C-alpha positions as CSV (number, residue, x, y, z in Angstrom):
1,X,32.7,-54.6,50.8
2,X,34.8,-51.4,50.7
3,X,35.2,-48.4,52.9
4,X,34.8,-44.7,51.8
5,X,36.2,-41.6,53.4
6,X,33.9,-40.2,56.0
7,X,31.1,-37.9,54.7
8,X,32.1,-38.2,51.1
9,X,28.9,-37.7,49.3
10,X,28.1,-37.5,45.6
11,X,26.2,-34.5,44.2
12,X,22.5,-34.6,45.0
13,X,21.9,-34.3,41.3
14,X,23.6,-37.6,40.5
15,X,21.4,-40.6,40.2
16,X,23.0,-43.0,43.1
17,X,-12.0,-26.7,52.1
18,X,-10.1,-29.0,54.7
19,X,-11.0,-32.6,55.5
20,X,-12.6,-33.2,58.8
21,X,-10.5,-32.9,61.8
22,X,-10.5,-35.8,64.2
23,X,-10.6,-35.4,67.9
24,X,-7.4,-36.0,69.8
25,X,-9.2,-37.8,72.7
26,X,-9.1,-41.6,71.8
27,X,-12.4,-42.2,73.5
28,X,-14.0,-40.4,70.5
29,X,-12.6,-42.7,67.8
30,X,-15.2,-43.9,65.4
31,X,-16.0,-47.6,65.4
32,X,-15.7,-47.9,61.7
33,X,-13.4,-50.0,59.6
34,X,-13.6,-48.6,56.1
35,X,-11.2,-50.1,53.5
36,X,-8.1,-48.1,52.6
37,X,-7.1,-48.0,48.9
38,X,-3.7,-49.4,47.9
39,X,-0.5,-47.2,48.2
40,X,-0.8,-44.4,45.7
41,X,1.0,-41.2,45.0
42,X,-1.7,-38.5,44.6
43,X,-0.3,-35.0,44.2
44,X,-2.2,-32.5,46.4
45,X,0.3,-29.7,46.3
46,X,-0.7,-26.0,46.5
47,X,1.7,-23.5,44.9
48,X,4.3,-22.3,47.3
49,X,4.5,-18.6,48.3
50,X,8.2,-17.7,47.5
51,X,8.1,-14.9,50.1
52,X,7.5,-17.4,52.9
53,X,9.8,-20.1,54.5
54,X,8.7,-23.6,53.5
55,X,8.5,-26.7,55.7
56,X,9.3,-29.7,53.4
57,X,8.2,-33.2,54.5
58,X,10.3,-36.0,53.0
59,X,9.4,-39.6,53.8
60,X,7.4,-42.7,52.7
61,X,3.8,-43.8,52.4
62,X,3.1,-43.2,56.1
63,X,3.5,-39.4,55.3
64,X,1.9,-39.5,51.9
65,X,-0.4,-42.3,50.6
66,X,-3.2,-41.7,48.2
67,X,-5.9,-39.2,49.1
68,X,-5.3,-38.1,52.7
69,X,-3.9,-41.3,54.1
70,X,-0.5,-40.0,55.1
71,X,0.1,-37.7,58.0
72,X,2.0,-35.2,55.9
73,X,-1.2,-34.2,54.0
74,X,-2.8,-33.3,57.4
75,X,0.0,-31.4,59.0
76,X,-0.9,-28.0,57.4
77,X,-4.2,-28.1,59.4
78,X,-2.1,-27.0,62.4
79,X,0.1,-24.3,60.8
80,X,-0.6,-20.7,59.9
81,X,-0.1,-21.0,56.1
82,X,0.0,-17.2,55.8
83,X,3.4,-17.4,57.6
84,X,4.9,-20.7,56.3
85,X,4.4,-23.1,53.4
86,X,3.9,-26.8,54.2
87,X,5.1,-28.9,51.2
88,X,4.7,-32.7,51.4
89,X,7.2,-34.3,49.1
90,X,7.0,-37.8,50.5
91,X,6.5,-40.7,48.2
92,X,4.9,-44.0,48.9
93,X,7.1,-47.1,48.8
94,X,10.4,-45.2,49.0
95,X,13.3,-45.5,51.4
96,X,16.1,-43.1,52.2
97,X,18.1,-44.8,49.4
98,X,15.4,-45.2,46.7
99,X,14.2,-41.6,47.1
100,X,17.7,-40.5,46.1
101,X,18.3,-43.1,43.4
102,X,15.1,-42.3,41.6
103,X,16.0,-38.6,41.4
104,X,13.2,-37.5,43.8
105,X,15.6,-35.9,46.2
106,X,17.3,-33.9,43.5
107,X,13.9,-32.4,42.6
108,X,13.0,-31.6,46.1
109,X,16.5,-30.2,46.9
110,X,16.2,-27.8,43.9
111,X,13.1,-26.2,45.5
112,X,14.8,-25.7,48.9
113,X,16.0,-22.2,49.6
114,X,17.8,-20.6,52.6
115,X,15.7,-20.4,55.7
116,X,13.5,-23.4,54.8
117,X,13.1,-26.4,57.1
118,X,13.1,-30.1,56.1
119,X,11.5,-33.0,58.1
120,X,13.2,-36.4,57.3
121,X,11.4,-39.6,58.3
122,X,12.7,-42.9,56.9
123,X,12.8,-46.5,58.0
124,X,9.7,-48.5,57.0
125,X,11.2,-49.5,53.6
126,X,14.9,-49.3,54.4
127,X,15.0,-53.0,55.5
128,X,13.9,-54.2,52.1
129,X,15.8,-55.9,49.3
130,X,19.1,-54.5,47.9
131,X,18.2,-55.7,44.4
132,X,15.4,-57.6,42.6
133,X,11.9,-56.3,41.9
134,X,11.9,-53.7,44.7
135,X,15.5,-52.5,45.2
136,X,15.0,-50.1,48.1
137,X,16.8,-51.5,51.1
138,X,20.1,-50.2,52.4
139,X,22.9,-51.6,54.5
140,X,22.2,-51.6,58.3
141,X,23.9,-49.2,60.6
142,X,25.7,-45.9,60.2
143,X,29.2,-47.0,59.0
144,X,30.9,-46.3,55.7
145,X,30.4,-49.9,54.5
146,X,29.2,-50.3,50.9
147,X,28.1,-53.2,48.8
148,X,28.0,-53.4,45.0
149,X,24.8,-54.9,43.7
150,X,23.7,-55.5,40.1
151,X,20.3,-54.0,39.4
152,X,17.7,-55.5,37.1
153,X,14.8,-53.0,37.6
154,X,14.5,-49.2,38.2
155,X,16.6,-46.3,37.0
156,X,19.8,-48.3,37.5
157,X,18.7,-51.5,35.6
158,X,21.6,-53.1,33.9
159,X,24.1,-51.3,36.1
160,X,25.9,-52.1,39.4
161,X,24.8,-49.9,42.2
162,X,27.0,-49.1,45.2
163,X,24.7,-49.3,48.2
164,X,25.5,-47.5,51.4
165,X,24.2,-47.7,55.0
166,X,21.0,-46.2,56.3
167,X,23.0,-43.7,58.3
168,X,25.1,-42.7,55.3
169,X,22.0,-41.8,53.2
170,X,20.6,-39.8,56.1
171,X,23.8,-37.9,56.7
172,X,23.9,-37.1,53.0
173,X,20.4,-35.5,53.3
174,X,21.7,-33.4,56.2
175,X,24.7,-32.3,54.2
176,X,22.7,-31.4,51.2
177,X,20.1,-29.4,53.2
178,X,22.7,-27.5,55.2
179,X,24.5,-26.7,51.9
180,X,21.3,-24.9,50.9
181,X,21.4,-22.9,54.2
182,X,18.2,-24.7,55.3
183,X,17.5,-26.6,58.5
184,X,17.1,-30.4,58.6
185,X,15.4,-32.3,61.4
186,X,14.6,-36.0,61.9
187,X,11.2,-37.5,62.9
188,X,11.0,-40.9,64.6
189,X,9.1,-43.5,62.6
190,X,5.3,-43.9,62.8
191,X,4.1,-46.7,65.0
192,X,3.0,-50.0,63.6
193,X,-0.1,-51.8,64.9
194,X,1.9,-54.7,66.5
195,X,1.3,-55.6,70.1
196,X,3.0,-57.9,72.6
197,X,2.5,-58.4,76.3
198,X,5.1,-57.0,78.6
199,X,6.6,-58.8,81.6
200,X,3.5,-58.1,83.6
201,X,1.2,-59.4,80.8
202,X,0.0,-55.9,79.8
203,X,-0.4,-55.5,76.0
204,X,2.1,-52.9,74.7
205,X,2.5,-51.6,71.2
206,X,5.7,-52.0,69.3
207,X,8.3,-49.2,69.6
208,X,11.0,-49.2,67.0
209,X,14.5,-48.6,68.2
210,X,16.9,-49.5,65.4
211,X,16.3,-46.8,62.7
212,X,15.2,-44.3,65.3
213,X,18.4,-44.6,67.3
214,X,20.5,-44.0,64.2
215,X,18.4,-40.9,63.3
216,X,18.7,-39.7,66.9
217,X,22.5,-40.1,66.8
218,X,22.8,-38.2,63.5
219,X,20.7,-35.4,65.0
220,X,22.8,-35.3,68.1
221,X,26.1,-35.3,66.1
222,X,24.9,-32.4,64.0
223,X,23.1,-30.5,66.7
224,X,19.7,-31.0,65.0
225,X,16.2,-31.5,66.4
226,X,15.0,-35.1,66.8
227,X,11.2,-34.9,66.8
228,X,10.0,-38.0,68.7
229,X,6.5,-38.3,67.3
230,X,6.6,-42.1,67.7
231,X,6.6,-41.9,71.5
232,X,3.6,-39.6,71.4
233,X,1.7,-41.8,68.9
234,X,2.5,-45.0,70.9
235,X,1.3,-43.5,74.2
236,X,-1.9,-42.3,72.6
237,X,-2.6,-45.7,70.9
238,X,-2.0,-47.6,74.2
239,X,-4.4,-45.2,75.9
240,X,-6.9,-46.0,73.2
241,X,-6.5,-49.7,73.6
242,X,-5.6,-52.5,71.1
243,X,-9.1,-53.1,69.8
244,X,-9.9,-49.5,69.1
245,X,-6.4,-48.7,67.8
246,X,-6.9,-51.5,65.2
247,X,-9.7,-49.5,63.6
248,X,-7.1,-46.9,62.6
249,X,-5.2,-49.6,60.6
250,X,-7.9,-51.0,58.2
251,X,-5.6,-53.0,55.9
252,X,-2.2,-53.7,57.4
253,X,-0.2,-52.8,60.5
254,X,1.7,-49.9,59.0
255,X,-0.8,-47.8,57.0
256,X,-3.5,-45.8,58.7
257,X,-6.9,-44.5,57.7
258,X,-7.4,-40.8,57.1
259,X,-8.4,-40.5,60.7
260,X,-5.2,-42.2,61.8
261,X,-3.2,-39.9,59.6
262,X,-4.8,-36.9,61.2
263,X,-3.9,-38.2,64.7
264,X,-0.4,-38.9,63.5
265,X,-0.1,-35.2,62.3
266,X,-1.3,-34.2,65.8
267,X,1.4,-36.4,67.3
268,X,4.0,-34.6,65.1
269,X,2.8,-31.2,66.4
270,X,2.9,-32.3,70.0
271,X,6.4,-33.6,69.6
272,X,7.5,-30.4,67.9
273,X,6.3,-28.5,71.0
274,X,8.0,-30.9,73.4
275,X,11.3,-30.5,71.5
276,X,10.9,-26.7,71.5
277,X,11.3,-26.7,67.7
278,X,11.4,-23.3,66.0
279,X,8.5,-24.5,64.0
280,X,6.2,-23.9,67.0
281,X,6.2,-20.2,66.2
282,X,4.2,-21.0,63.0
283,X,1.4,-23.0,64.6
284,X,-2.1,-21.8,64.3
285,X,-4.7,-21.9,67.1
286,X,-5.5,-25.5,66.4
287,X,-1.8,-26.4,66.7
288,X,-1.3,-24.4,69.8
289,X,-4.3,-26.1,71.4
290,X,-2.8,-29.6,71.1
291,X,-1.1,-31.1,74.1
292,X,0.2,-34.4,75.3
């Protein structure tokens, strides 16, 4: 394990009609449990208006997963798209590391222009394997530690990859975005449908603290917005109750139905408003009507 100089990053170009809107009130959740297809990457991108600022969404399958199963494909329902583009560049199965290594970040970065805004949301896949069949994990924490790992699959197959920490990759995103005179912001991770009783015996849904705390620290260090959509989502799911909340997770505890994705998009908008994000000025009437 070696140590690098602080904030020494390689170039980003190196390889290292709308669907139905679901009600916010959980009492109106449908009692259906339709199957969700497996993780897919289905492009649904409208051309961007170059005269407008663009909000880029960069994350994993919780933000984009097949047809309308990621919250990022629902977020535009709450924005005035005559004033801002909403571009979901998330990719299912990726982590903060693998999105860079596969060249996806270089492609997204090439589209970012001055005045744009970028939402970053990573964590669900960052605890994965460093090598093997799905080499997408990164080192824990926010240090300058590295580890050299021989790769057998992916774009670096046959090579030794220098793997960094979760915090290092996310700080690199920030540096790259700010170099383009655009504005980065972090979103807390979407909530998983995992429940445990608290000290009083009341069932509470899991609230992730590890990855979120690192994102929050990076945001604070760089005077960026940390959009805590997870707290909004968790509170709404607990208000819904364990049994009804389970209907929004038809296959596993991480990936929602289309209805759940719509509710997650609403949670993002509510969190933007609580954080007093500059994105609030671009909300349409549906976005303005949302409240905690």
